[in-house]
C-alpha positions, 0 to 999 in steps of 0.5 A, spaced: 564 330 839 565 327 846 562 329 852 567 328 859 562 326 865 565 326 872 565 319 875 560 318 881 563 320 888 566 314 892 561 310 895 556 312 891 553 307 885 549 308 879 542 305 879 542 305 871 547 302 866 551 306 861 545 308 856 542 311 862 548 315 864 549 317 857 542 319 856 542 323 862 548 327 860 546 328 853 539 331 856 543 336 861 548 338 855 542 340 851 539 344 857 546 347 858 547 349 850 540 352 850 540 356 857 539 362 854 533 360 850 530 357 856 531 363 860 528 368 855 522 363 854 521 363 861 521 370 862 516 371 856 511 367 859 512 370 866 511 377 863 504 374 860 502 371 867 504 377 871 500 382 866 494 378 867 494 376 875 499 382 877 497 388 873 502 394 873 504 400 877 509 402 881 511 398 888 505 397 892 505 401 899 503 395 902 509 392 901 513 398 904 516 399 911 517 405 914 523 406 918 523 413 919 520 412 926 525 408 929 531 411 925 528 418 928 528 416 935 535 413 934 538 420 932 534 423 938 537 418 943 544 420 940 543 427 940 540 427 947 545 422 950 552 424 947 554 429 953 552 424 958 551 417 957 557 413 959 558 410 952 560 417 949 564 419 955 568 413 956 569 410 949 567 415 944 570 420 947 577 417 948 577 415 941 575 422 939 581 425 944 586 420 941 584 422 934 585 429 935 591 428 939 594 424 934 593 429 928 595 435 932 602 431 933 603 430 926 601 437 924 606 440 929 611 435 927 610 437 920 610 445 921 616 444 926 620 441 920 618 447 916 617 447 908 624 445 907 625 439 912 619 436 909 620 437 902 628 434 903 625 428 907 620 426 902 625 427 896 630 423 900 625 417 902 623 417 894 631 417 892 632 411 897 626 407 895 625 409 887 631 413 885 633 420 883 628 421 878 622 420 882 626 424 888 626 430 883 619 429 881 617 428 889 621 435 891 617 438 885 610 436 887 611 438 894 614 445 891 608 446 887 604 445 893 607 451 896 607 455 889 600 454 889 599 458 896 597 451 899 602 449 903 599 450 910 592 446 907 597 441 904 600 439 911 593 439 914 591 434 909 597 430 910 597 430 917 590 427 917 592 422 912 598 420 916 593 418 922 587 415 917 592 411 913 595 408 919 588 406 922 586 404 916 592 399 915 591 397 922 584 395 922 584 393 915 590 388 917 587 385 923 580 384 919 584 381 913 588 377 918 582 374 921 579 373 914 586 370 911 586 365 917 579 363 917 574 360 912 568 362 917 571 369 918 572 370 910 565 368 909 562 373 914 567 379 913 566 379 905 559 382 905 561 387 910 567 389 906 562 389 900 557 394 904 563 398 906 565 399 899 559 400 896 555 405 901 556 412 899 560 416 903 555 421 904 550 416 907 555 414 913 558 421 914 551 422 917 552 417 923 559 419 924 557 426 925 551 424 930 556 420 934 562 425 934 560 431 931 563 436 926 570 436 926 577 432 925 575 426 929 569 425 925 573 426 918 578 421 920 574 415 922 569 416 916 576 416 912 578 410 916 571 406 914 572 408 907 580 406 906 580 400 910 576 395 906 582 394 900 587 393 906 583 387 909 581 384 902 588 384 899 591 382 906 586 376 906 588 375 899 595 374 900 595 370 906 590 365 903 594 365 897 601 363 900 604 357 897 602 351 899 609 347 898 612 352 903 607 352 908 607 344 908 615 345 909 614 349 915 609 345 918 614 339 917 619 342 920 615 343 927 613 350 926 607 352 930 601 356 927 604 363 930 611 361 927 608 359 920 604 366 920 610 370 922 616 366 918 612 364 912 605 367 911 606 374 912 613 374 908 610 371 902 604 376 902 609 382 903 607 384 896 599 384 897 600 387 904 604 393 900 599 394 895 593 394 900 597 400 903 597 403 896 590 402 895 588 405 902 592 411 901 589 412 894 582 411 898 584 416 903 586 421 899 579 421 895 575 421 901 579 427 903 575 432 900 568 429 901 570 429 909 571 436 908 563 437 909 564 435 916 570 439 918 576 435 915 579 442 913 585 442 909 585 442 901 578 438 902 575 445 905 578 449 900 575 445 894 568 445 897 568 452 898 570 453 891 564 448 889 560 452 893 562 459 889 563 455 883 570 458 883 574 453 878 580 457 879 580 456 886 578 449 886 584 447 881 589 450 886 586 446 891 585 440 887 592 440 884 596 438 891 591 432 892 593 430 885 600 431 886 600 428 893 596 422 890 601 421 884 607 421 889 605 416 894 602 412 889 609 412 885 613 411 892 609 405 894 609 402 888 617 402 887 617 399 894 613 394 892 617 392 886 623 392 890 620 386 895 624 380 893 630 383 891 637 382 894 638 387 900 643 393 898 648 393 904 649 400 903 641 401 905 642 402 912 648 408 911 643 411 906 637 411 911 642 414 916 644 420 911 637 421 909 635 422 916 641 427 918 640 431 912 633 432 913 634 434 920 640 439 918 635 442 913 629 443 918 634 445 923 637 450 918 630 453 917 629 454 924 635 458 925 633 462 919 626 463 921 623 460 915 619 455 917 613 457 913 613 457 905 615 464 903 609 468 901 613 471 895 614 465 892 607 463 890 603 464 884 596 466 883 593 461 878 585 462 880 585 468 876 587 466 869 583 459 870 577 463 871 578 467 865 579 461 861 573 458 864 569 465 863 571 465 856 569 458 855 562 459 858 561 465 854 563 462 847 561 455 848 555 455 853 550 457 848 550 460 841 555 456 837 553 455 830 551 448 827 553 444 833 550 448 839 553 450 845 554 445 851 548 447 855 544 445 848 547 438 849 545 438 856 538 439 854 538 435 849 541 429 853 536 430 858 530 430 853 532 425 849 536 420 853 535 421 861 527 423 861 525 417 856 530 412 860 527 414 867 520 414 865 520 408 861 523 404 868 518 408 872 513 406 867 515 398 868 511 394 873 515 393 879 514 385 878 517 386 871 523 390 873 525 384 878 523 379 873 528 383 868 534 383 873 533 376 875 533 374 868 539 378 866 543 375 872 541 368 871 544 369 864 551 370 866 551 367 873 547 362 877 541 361 881 544 364 887 547 370 883 540 371 880 536 371 887 541 375 890 540 381 885 532 380 885 532 380 893 537 387 893 532 390 888 526 388 892 529 391 898 529 398 895 522 397 894 521 395 901 525 401 904 520 406 900 524 409 895 522 405 889 521 411 884 528 415 886 532 409 885 529 408 878 531 415 877 538 414 879 538 407 875 537 411 869 542 416 870 547 410 872 545 406 865 546 413 861 553 414 864 555 407 864 553 407 856 557 413 854 563 411 859 563 404 855 563 407 848 568 412 849 572 408 854 573 401 850 574 405 844 580 409 847 582 402 851 583 398 844 586 404 841 591 405 847 593 397 847 594 397 839 598 403 839 604 404 844 605 412 842 597 413 844 598 409 850 604 413 853 600 419 852 594 417 855 598 414 862 599 421 865 592 424 863 589 417 866 593 418 872 591 425 873 583 424 872 584 418 877 587 422 883 583 428 882 578 429 887 570 427 885 568 434 887 573 438 882 569 434 877 563 438 878 565 445 878 567 445 871 562 441 869 557 445 872 560 451 869 559 448 862 553 444 862 549 448 868 545 445 873 541 438 873 542 431 871 546 431 865 552 435 869 551 429 874 552 424 868 558 428 865 562 428 872 560 420 873 563 419 866 569 423 867 570 419 873 569 412 871 573 413 864 580 412 866 578 405 870 575 403 863 580 405 859 586 402 863 582 395 864 580 394 857 587 396 854 590 391 859 586 386 857 587 387 850 594 387 851 594 380 855 591 376 849 596 370 847 601 372 842 601 365 839 593 366 838 595 373 834 600 370 830 596 364 828 591 369 826 596 373 822 599 366 819 592 365 816 591 372 813 587 375 818 586 383 817 587 387 823 580 388 823 579 381 823 584 380 829 581 385 833 574 382 833 575 375 832 581 374 836 583 380 841 576 382 843 573 375 844 579 373 848 579 379 852 572 378 854 573 377 862 577 384 862 571 387 858 566 384 863 570 387 869 571 394 865 563 394 865 563 392 872 568 397 875 565 402 870 558 401 874 561 402 881 565 408 879 559 411 876 554 410 882 559 413 887 559 420 883 552 420 881 550 420 889 555 426 889 551 429 883 545 430 888 549 437 889 548 439 882 541 437 881 542 430 880 536 429 884 534 422 886 537 418 891 543 422 891 539 428 893 536 424 899 543 422 901 546 429 901 539 432 904 540 427 910 547 429 911 545 437 911 539 437 915 541 431 920 536 427 918 538 420 919 532 416 916 533 420 909 540 419 909 541 412 911 535 409 907 538 413 901 545 410 902 542 403 904 538 403 897 544 405 894 548 399 896 542 395 894 542 398 887 550 397 887 549 390 889 544 389 884 548 392 878 554 388 880 551 381 880 548 383 873 555 385 870 560 380 873 559 373 871 559 367 876 563 361 874 557 355 873 559 348 874 557 346 866 559 339 863 566 339 859 565 338 852 572 336 848 572 336 840 574 329 838 
């Protein structure tokens, strides 16, 4: 074995001879090789010393800071001055009016086009972008919205979506442009975007409601905050990843900075920009139901009302159009992205004109015949049969099932044997032991900087005074992530190794990824009752598709040459999986763990609505009662918890020595 050591930087001389350099590099290599053992020994020693000098117990009250007073005074000031202060009258008031006018204009335009005009327009756009098959699927999707009796709520949601996505794309594009052109802005915006994506929706709904009140403006602006970060990240990624050769050629031709941006950087980043739009649409649709809590109306309001009355049929009837909208918009934007870079069709302009003329003609025909609204006779009641099926499942599966027991028994056993011991164990640990464990885990897979960030984020939870509820939430997250990984990794491997199963799973995963988060809670509550177990079950169902997809993609992406070499050496299928595919797919598997944690954390908060308790309940309670201190503190603690879990599940590259075999 030989060790390759980088030469000293120019202008710096070595004070020792070759033997000294070899000895130093050998010692460093030995430290790197035994890194895990050293961290383990250091952690064990620190635990002993901590037990002797610090003792046990929860987070000490002397190290906590009460922020309820300042936040309460801020909330009172906003409420008292919302109708008189110039900031609200001449800035926030104009923003609110602009949002209302924009949403109303789009909604009236959709109503004026009528159901036939909207359906024809969507179908023709899909035909021009992606072909006949997707056009027919788009028409069928919008027709299904009408058949379910949800045409008007669908148009309300679509109008809000158009305005919110347009604002998200504009805001995210500007932020991404700044981050893509400036390293300093990129470093400044990265933690801001991280916080925006990790902060639970219920936490930032409250300040938005305090400023704008209940209604459409608050819903749109909350959706913009939620949907803008993906656009900003992907825009920055596309601009920063522009081909250096092309940029150098443009600069050598005397192009100014503005010309290089418009003629080189932006065209080269078109795919990333379109992917950013796609992701903003998906995020905005996911927020549509949550925003119904603050007056968004539309499909989200129907889903929320169904949740309040545990009406699974009504929730399915309102949630299905959200899924259909998401699938259609996802497929259309993805198809548009695939067409970027292909040769332009000379008939494209004519096709657009024909599509516009046909849409206008269909809309005019609807006006003449006075059939703008979806005919009431063309609706199908699915709530009754669905509720009947749910009642049967509840009556036959909830309890009393021979041998295996009912779903209520499963929930009770899971709570007794898994959730309670995990929560009690975490809360029994001394606070310094938790911080030490977090730091050791982060250091094992990352750097000292990663470990410091994780420890500081966890310590911030204690400083905020919510140490106990945060550990309760952490126990639910750990339990949900464990179940998600067990099921998701197994399904992902099976889907990657079997094309038939992969094709069968794809539409199921599409539906589960686009179904609103609230919809998961209703059948889960019907089957499992109210408590922490239903919250965990909903989180598992929500996070499972992402884990399955990432795992399957990672296993499929393994170099075929490595598999061929293993087969030529006589390796069995099991040996190929465990000794070749899984080790080579390790980065994808770690990403699956990371994404599973983030998605589970998002739904565990919503689980506060069905008895999940802990930080989720605090966030929901703060929104319901207008308690800014409780809601924001819970949201900030969730951000810190998410940051901690992200750092201990996502490896960071370390600057180790390169070792080559001789």
